[in-house]
N, C-alpha and C positions, 0 to 999 in steps of 0.2 A: 305181603305192597311185593310191588313189580322191583328189579336192581335197574332199570333202562327209566327215565321216561325222558318219551320223545318230544319238546315241542315249538307245537307250527303257529307261527300267528299267524295272520291273515288281514286282510281288507278287499272285498270284489273284487277277488279272482279266483274265480269257481272252479273254472278252466284248470286252473294250474290245479287246485285240490285236488282233484279229481285226475293227473297222473298220477302226480303222488301218491293217492291211497289206491288207487286200481290197481299200483306198482306196487305195493306194501301188503296189499294181500297178495300175488303170485308168490312175492317174494320171505313174508313171514316164517314160512316151516322151515325156513333156512336163519330164521334169530335162534339163538343157543339159550336165548336168556328171558327172562320176564319179561314183560311191557307193555308200558301203560301210552298212549299217543294223547298227549297234552291238545286242546287245536282251539286258539285262542280267536273269536270270530269278532272282532274290530267292528262292530256291529254293519255288515256290509248289506247292499241295498239289492244282490243279484242272490241268486241261490244256489251263495255257499247251504243254506242248513239243510237241503234240501239234500246237495249233494253228503253233508256227515251225517242226514241221514238217512242214505243210501248201503254206507259200508257199517253203519254201527254196526251189527252184527256180525259181524265179518271178520274187525279190526278190535285189538282191545281203547276205548274208546272216550275222553270224557271230551266232552265239547262245552265250555264256553261261551254263548251270545251273550257279547253288554250291551248293556243297553242306548248306550251311546257312544259315539267314539272317543278311547282315552286320548289317543297318541301312539303310534307307532313302540316308544319305548315302555309303556307305561303296559299296553296291552301282553306283553313281554315280560315284565316285573313279576304283572300277577300269572299268568305262565308258571314262572317261575319256582311261588309263592306257591302254588297250589300242587306241585308236583310232589309226589309221594316215594320214585325211589330214588336208592339211592344215588344211581351218579342223573344226570342230566344232561342232553344230546336238545341244545338248539337247533333247529330245525328247517329251513324255511321250505315255502312252496310249490320256488314255484324251484324246486331241485329233486335228480334224484339220492335215494341212500343205499352202497355198497356196504347190504346185509354183510359180506366179508371182512369186507373190513370193522365195521360195529362191533365186530367177536371178538375180532384181536385186543383194538381198542379198553375192552372190555376184560380179555384175561390178563392184559395187559395194566390194571386199574385191583386188579383184583389181586396179582400174585409181588403186587410193589404200592404198598398203602404213601407211601412217599406223595409218591405224582397226584396230579395238583387238575391237571387241561392235560388233555389231548386234542390233537386240528382232529378233525374227524374226513375222506375225504367222502363226495358225492360227482354227482354229478348235472 
Protein backbone atom coordinates (compact mmCIF):
# COMPACT_ATOMS: atom_id res chain seq x y z
CA UNK A 1 0.00 0.00 0.00
CA UNK A 2 1.24 3.49 -0.86
CA UNK A 3 1.59 6.07 1.87
CA UNK A 4 0.22 8.80 -0.42
CA UNK A 5 -2.58 8.73 -2.98
CA UNK A 6 -2.52 11.77 -5.27
CA UNK A 7 -5.97 12.27 -6.83
CA UNK A 8 -5.98 14.19 -10.11
CA UNK A 9 -9.36 14.79 -11.77
CA UNK A 10 -9.30 15.95 -15.37
CA UNK A 11 -11.60 16.69 -18.28
CA UNK A 12 -10.39 17.81 -21.72
CA UNK A 13 -7.23 19.35 -20.29
CA UNK A 14 -4.58 17.10 -21.82
CA UNK A 15 -2.05 19.91 -22.26
CA UNK A 16 -2.21 20.80 -18.55
CA UNK A 17 -2.10 17.18 -17.47
CA UNK A 18 0.92 16.60 -19.68
CA UNK A 19 2.77 19.50 -18.02
CA UNK A 20 1.96 18.06 -14.59
CA UNK A 21 3.06 14.53 -15.48
CA UNK A 22 6.24 15.82 -17.12
CA UNK A 23 7.08 17.79 -13.97
CA UNK A 24 6.27 14.84 -11.71
CA UNK A 25 8.51 12.59 -13.80
CA UNK A 26 11.39 15.03 -13.31
CA UNK A 27 10.79 15.47 -9.55
CA UNK A 28 9.42 12.13 -8.34
CA UNK A 29 12.83 10.91 -7.17
CA UNK A 30 12.63 13.62 -4.50
CA UNK A 31 9.50 12.16 -2.95
CA UNK A 32 10.62 10.23 0.14
CA UNK A 33 7.44 8.19 0.44
CA UNK A 34 5.56 5.57 -1.56
CA UNK A 35 2.82 6.98 -3.77
CA UNK A 36 0.16 6.30 -6.34
CA UNK A 37 -1.25 8.79 -8.84
CA UNK A 38 -4.95 8.35 -9.50
CA UNK A 39 -6.12 10.12 -12.64
CA UNK A 40 -9.88 10.43 -13.10
CA UNK A 41 -10.55 11.19 -16.77
CA UNK A 42 -14.15 12.41 -16.87
CA UNK A 43 -14.78 11.10 -20.44
CA UNK A 44 -12.44 13.55 -22.19
CA UNK A 45 -12.67 13.89 -25.96
CA UNK A 46 -9.11 15.24 -26.35
CA UNK A 47 -5.77 13.38 -26.11
CA UNK A 48 -5.91 12.79 -22.34
CA UNK A 49 -5.80 9.00 -22.71
CA UNK A 50 -2.70 9.16 -24.92
CA UNK A 51 -0.97 11.58 -22.53
CA UNK A 52 -1.54 9.21 -19.60
CA UNK A 53 -0.32 6.24 -21.64
CA UNK A 54 2.94 8.10 -22.35
CA UNK A 55 3.70 8.36 -18.61
CA UNK A 56 2.38 5.02 -17.32
CA UNK A 57 5.82 3.40 -17.37
CA UNK A 58 7.47 6.44 -15.72
CA UNK A 59 5.08 7.03 -12.81
CA UNK A 60 2.91 4.85 -10.57
CA UNK A 61 -0.38 5.75 -12.29
CA UNK A 62 -3.83 4.25 -11.81
CA UNK A 63 -5.96 5.59 -14.66
CA UNK A 64 -9.74 5.71 -14.51
CA UNK A 65 -11.43 6.67 -17.77
CA UNK A 66 -15.10 7.36 -17.07
CA UNK A 67 -17.52 5.93 -19.68
CA UNK A 68 -19.56 9.14 -19.43
CA UNK A 69 -19.07 12.53 -17.81
CA UNK A 70 -20.06 12.13 -14.16
CA UNK A 71 -19.67 15.78 -13.24
CA UNK A 72 -16.64 17.11 -11.41
CA UNK A 73 -17.82 16.25 -7.87
CA UNK A 74 -18.60 12.60 -8.62
CA UNK A 75 -15.38 12.17 -10.62
CA UNK A 76 -13.47 13.40 -7.57
CA UNK A 77 -15.51 11.28 -5.15
CA UNK A 78 -14.76 8.16 -7.16
CA UNK A 79 -11.05 8.98 -7.05
CA UNK A 80 -11.19 9.37 -3.28
CA UNK A 81 -13.01 6.04 -2.94
CA UNK A 82 -10.39 4.34 -5.13
CA UNK A 83 -7.41 5.73 -3.21
CA UNK A 84 -5.42 3.07 -1.38
CA UNK A 85 -2.90 5.31 0.37
CA UNK A 86 -2.88 6.15 4.04
CA UNK A 87 -3.08 9.84 3.08
CA UNK A 88 -4.90 11.45 0.16
CA UNK A 89 -3.89 14.60 -1.70
CA UNK A 90 -6.16 16.41 -4.13
CA UNK A 91 -4.09 17.85 -6.98
CA UNK A 92 -5.51 19.89 -9.86
CA UNK A 93 -4.34 18.93 -13.33
CA UNK A 94 -3.06 22.46 -14.03
CA UNK A 95 -0.98 22.91 -10.85
CA UNK A 96 2.60 21.85 -10.23
CA UNK A 97 3.57 20.23 -6.92
CA UNK A 98 6.26 21.29 -4.49
CA UNK A 99 7.55 17.86 -3.48
CA UNK A 100 9.65 19.17 -0.61
CA UNK A 101 6.47 20.49 1.01
CA UNK A 102 4.60 17.26 0.34
CA UNK A 103 7.45 15.40 2.09
CA UNK A 104 7.25 17.83 5.03
CA UNK A 105 3.47 17.47 5.27
CA UNK A 106 3.64 13.67 5.25
CA UNK A 107 6.27 13.81 7.99
CA UNK A 108 3.93 16.02 10.04
CA UNK A 109 1.08 13.54 9.59
CA UNK A 110 3.29 10.62 10.61
CA UNK A 111 4.56 12.40 13.75
CA UNK A 112 1.16 13.83 14.74
CA UNK A 113 -1.72 11.35 14.39
CA UNK A 114 -4.24 13.95 15.62
CA UNK A 115 -3.62 16.14 12.55
CA UNK A 116 -6.39 15.52 10.03
CA UNK A 117 -5.83 18.06 7.25
CA UNK A 118 -2.87 20.03 5.90
CA UNK A 119 -2.98 22.58 3.12
CA UNK A 120 -0.41 21.62 0.49
CA UNK A 121 1.18 24.49 -1.45
CA UNK A 122 1.61 24.26 -5.20
CA UNK A 123 2.62 26.35 -8.20
